[in-house]
N, C-alpha and C positions, 0 to 999 in steps of 0.2 A: 858298183855304185852307184842308189841313185840318187839323180837329179832330178830339179825339174824346170820347164822353161818356156817362154812366150814365144810362141808360131808369127811369125815375119810375116811368112810368107805360103806357099805349097803350089808346086809345079811339075806334078807326074809324080814318081816318087821323091824327087829334092826337095826338100825342108825347109827354112833359112829356122833358124831358131838363135830366143836369145837368151841364155843359158844365165842360171845364178852361179854358178861355177866357173863357167868356162867362158862367157860370152859370148859374142856370136858365133856360130859354126852355123855349115852346110852340113847335114846328114842325108843318107837315104834313107827312108822309113817305106818296110811294105804292107798295108792295109791289111790287116784281115777279109777273109770274106764274112759279110752282115755285121760287120763295122764302123763304129759311126765316120763319119768323114770329116777332117780336120779345114778349119777355118781357121779363118787372121784372127788373132786376136784370143784365141785357147791358150789356156794353161793348161799343159803336161806336165805330166813323171816319167822317167823314161830310165830305160840301163842302155848307155854305149860304148858300140865295139867297136872296135877296128881288125879292120881284112888288110892283109895281108899286100894290097894294090893300092892304100894312101887312106879310103874314103870310110867316113863314118858311118857307122850303120846300127840301127837300133831294133833294137832286137822284141823287144817288148814294150810295151807303150800305155799307160792312159791317158785317160781326155780329167782333169783333174775338174775343172773350171771353166766357161764356158762365156764372156760380160754380156749378153744377151740385153741384160736388161738396158745395166747404163751406154751400150753402141745405140739402144733403140731410143733414149734422147738425145744422144748426137757423136749419130754414125762417123761424121767427118770428124772432130777432133780425135774420136779409136783411127782415123781412118789415115791422118793424116801424122799420129806418135808409128803408128807400123810401121807410114814411109818414110821415115825420118831415120828409121831405127836401124830400117834395113839398110838403105842409101849412104847413111854418112858414120855408123859404125863398123869397123873393120872387123873381119874374117879373124877368130883368133886374137880377139881382145881383150882375152880374160888372161 
């Protein structure tokens, strides 16, 4: 099942997402060679798959929207909004 989410933070292969269906989740996402690098605030669509060791892994993803125009006008608001979501929404809150 395809889902959409907002990227809250990227650190290495681990990505914190605010998912439409599952709430805040931490996932492992491997980037394709030559693919676009994710940035905080990007809206992505993805298919989530659970692995045997318990981590959620995103196999196929696509960047739907990057809020560059909005961020250009008010970058501090976007930054603080993403930080609030990252720190105060518990993992698995969906």
